[in-house]
N, C-alpha and C positions, 0 to 999 in steps of 0.2 A: 158327080156326087150330088145328091139332093141337098137342099138347104138344111133339112132336118138332120140328115146324116152328117153333114159338115159340122153342125152345132154339137152333135154327140161326139164326133172325133176331136174337136177342139177342147171340149170339156174333159174328155179322157186324157188328152195330152197334157192339159193343165194340171190334172190330178197327179200324173206321173212326175211332172217337174217339181211339184210341191211336196212329193212324198219324202219322208225321212230316209236316211241311209240306215236300214235295219240290219240287225245281226242275222247271219245266215241261219241261226237256230232260234230266231225270235219266235217262230210259231210252234216250236217243239213242245212248249209247256206254258202255262199261264204264270207270269212272274208276279211276285208280291208287290213290286215297285217298278214303275216305268218312269224313266227320267228323260227329259228333252235337253239335248246339248246343242246349243246354237252358236254359230260363228259366221264370219263374213266372207271366207274364202270359198273357192270352188271345191267340189268333192274330189277333184283330181289333184288338188294342191298337196304338197308334201306334208304340210302340217296336219292335214286331214288324214291322208293315207298312212303316213309313217308314225304319227304320234297320237292324235286324238282317237282314231278308230282302234288302233291296237290297245290303247289305254282303256277304252270302253269295253272291248271284248275281254280284256283281262279281268276287269271288275265283274263282268257278267259270269265268267267262268268260275272265279273264286267265290262268287255268291251262290254257286250251285244252281244258277238259272233263276234265282229269286229277284235279282235286279236285271232289268233290261234298259239299255241306254240307246235311245234313238238319236242319231245325229242329223241336224238340220243345217247344212252348209248354205252359202249364198244368201244369208239373211232370209231364209224361207219362212221364218215366223214373223217377218215384218220388221219395220224400223230400220235404223241405220247402224253402222258399225259403232259410231260414237254412243249409241244408246244401249249397247250390249250390257255394260256393267249394271245399269239401272234395271234392265230386264231381269237380271239375276237377283238384284235387291228386291224387286217388286213381285217376283214369282211368275213373270211372263215367260221365263225360261227357267228350267231347274239348274242348268249348268251353262256357263258361257266361257268361251275362249276369246280374249280381247287384249288390247294394249292400253295401259294407263295413259300413254301419251296421246291417245285419240281425244282426250278431254284435257287440253293443256291447263296447268294451274291447279287441277283438282287433286293431284297426287304429287305434291312437291317434293316429298322426301325420297321416293323411289327414283326420282329424276337424277339423283346423285350418280347413278350408274350410266346415265345418258350424256353426262358431260363429256366434252371432247378430250380424248387421250387419257381416259380413266380406265376403261374396260380392258379386259384381256383379249387377245386374238381368238381364243378358243371358247366355244359356247359352254362346255361342261364347267370350266372354271367360273365363267360368268353366272351360270345357272346356280351353282352351289353358293356363290357369294350372295346373290340376290335373295335366295331362299333363307340363308343364314341370317342376313340382316333383317329380313321380314320377321323371322321368329324372335329376334332379339329386340328390335326397335320399331318395326313398322306395322304391328298388328292394329294399332288404332287407326291407321290410314285406310285400312280395308275392313273396318269393323262392321260395315253394313252388309257384308256377305260372308260366306264361309270359304276362304281361299283353300283350294286343293293344293296348289303350288304356284310359286312365282319363279320366273327365270328370265334370262336374256340370251339373245343369239350370239353368234360368233362375230368377228369383226365385220363392220360394214365396208363394202368395197365401192370405189368410184368407177362407174361404168359410163363411158362417154363416147361421143362421136369424133372427138379429137384426142390425140395422145396427151396424157398427163403423167409427167415424170418429176416435176418440181412445182413448188408453190406458185411460181409465175405462170404456169400453164392453166391455173385455175381462174385467172382473171377474166371476168365477163361471162363465164360459163353459166348457163341456166340449168340447174340441177334439182331434181326432185329431192326434197328434204323430208325424211320420215318423222322427225320429231321437232319440237320447238327449239331445243338446244342445238340440234344438228343444223337447223336453218341459220342460227346465229353464228355457228362455227363456220359455215360456208361463207357468210358475209364477211367474217373476219379474215378469211383466206382470199377474198377478192371475187368470189363467185356470187351468184344470185340463187338463194335457196327458195324453191317454190314448193309450198306445202300442197300435197294432194294424196288421196288414198292410193295404196299400191295397186288397186284394181284399175286405176285410170292411167297407169304408166305406159302401157302398150300403145294406147291411142295417142297419148301426148308425144311419145317418141316418133310414131309413124307420121304424125302431122307436123313434126318439128317444132312443137310448142316448147319442148325442152331439149337440151343438148345431152342429157344423160340423167343419171339418178344415183342415189345412194341406197343400196340394198345389199343384204348378204347374198352369198352365192346360192343358197338354198332356193330362192325364189326366181332366179334368173331364167331357167327354162320354162317355168310356169307362165310368166308374163312376157316371154320372148324378148328379153332385153338384148340378148346377143345377136338377134336378127338386125337390130338397128344400131346398137352401140358396139363398135368393133374394138374398142380400147378399154382396158380394165386395169385399174391401179389399186394395189393393196400395200400395206406396210409390212416390211419384212419381219419386224419384231413387235412385241407388245410395248406400250399400250396401243389400242386400236383408235382410229379416228372417231368412231361412235359405235354404240350398240343401242338396241331398243329393248325395253322390258315387256314381259307378258304376264298375264294372270289367267289361271284356270280357276273359276270361282263358282260356288254353288249357293243357291238360296238358303239362308240360314234356317228358316222354318222347315224347309224340306229335309235338310240334313238332320235337324233335331228330332224330326218325327220318325226317322228311320228306327227300326228295331236295333237294339244294341249290337247284335252280331253283324248286321248289315252296315252299321256305322263303322264297325271295325274293318270291314272289307274296304270301304272308302279310305279309311285312315291308313291302311297298309299301302295303299296306292296313292298316297299324298306326300307332301313334304319333299325331302331330299330325293327319295327314290323316283318320284315323278319328275322333279326338276332335272335330275341327271339324265333320265331317259329322253327328255326333250332336248337337252344339250347334246347328247350323242347323235341324235338325228341331224341337227344342224352341222355338227363337226364332220360327220361322215359325208354329208352332201357337199360341204365346202371343198372336199378333195375331189369327189367324182365329178361335180359340175365344172370346177376349174379345169380339170383334165379334158372334159368334153369340149369346153369352150376353146381351149388351146388347140385341140385336134382339128377343129373346124377352121383354123387359121387366124383366129382373133389374137390380139396382142395383150399379154399380161405383163405389167410392169411392177417390179418390186421396188418400193421406195425405201432406201436404206436409212439406218439410224441417224446419220448426220443430217440428212435432209428432213427427216421426221422431227428433229429437234427444232428446226426453223418453224415448222407447222405448229408445234406445241407452243412455242413462244408467241406466235401470232394469235392463237386462240385462247391464251391465258386470260385476256379480259372477259371472255365468256364465263370462265370459272369464277373470276373475281366478282362479276355482277351477280352470279348465282349465290355466292357466299354472302354478299351484302344483303340480298333479298331473303336469305334463309337464316339470318341471325336469330329470328324469333323462335326457331326450333333447333338451334344448335347445329347449323349446317357445317361449320368447320370440323366439329367432332364427327359428324355423320360421314363427311368425306374421308376423314382419316380412318374411320372404322371400315368404310367400304374398301378403301385401298388396302387395308390390312387383310381383309378377307380375300380380296382378289390375289394378293401376294401368297396367302396361305394355300388357296386352292389352285393357283396357277403353278405353284411349285410342286404340287402333289403328284 
């Protein structure tokens, strides 16, 4: 291949890699509005394939083709995952999918769901509770953008290279921690919580930088956790060791500039319907992925209620510290309200 041809090939390949994930009918007609949806995971990730892409296609269909949503996974529009929220605020992206926890301390109220042993085992219950609390009390926390929905995943599972069946087994384990509060909970349990993006977990496990990680079942096959961590521990009953919250957010000016009928399309696919759709994806995958992991010979341990109570007692200081730090915005009431919503939707 000539030098000139090689340059043309590399340029073409780069263009393909940077291209958005377009609707199959994107070229069928000229839309009135084109929206860029940006996120940090691969286009093969379940969040992209099973939630974000179907949500975008549903909006397109209901708009009669007047809205087109181009998905840009893998941070294709530039920046880091921690900058996604600001990209939506500033209009660098029209819509983003991200986690408030990527910028610790910036969204202290929604953290209430990320406290140890507060969330439900099931994502639909968590999703409904987070969205309901947002609508009632957290709008100011996300006022810089137009939130389409907020939600949280199902229970976070302990995936490790050594068996974990009791609190004593946690001592000294180096585990990837997905949130600030989960890292503090791990410390209280005798482990070492190591903060890192989920996209770095595979390399960290393969290089034995960590002994395992906290992630929900949904992401396990995507980042090949079960190739390296052959032991998995989950709690048999609610509450869960941890969850993480998510937000699907739109630029406020872009949303406000939409014609009224197109805003109505976005609105119909926002709030509880969108949050519950996300929750169902995580709950469905929790079953299918766990079954697949078990079928390959990995060990899944169910931690019973009696043992769980020991873990809850050990991590209570994490909750106490959060309550003390949150006195200025009524953290005690916020926690009580969050638990009330989780009980409501968990029993539904």
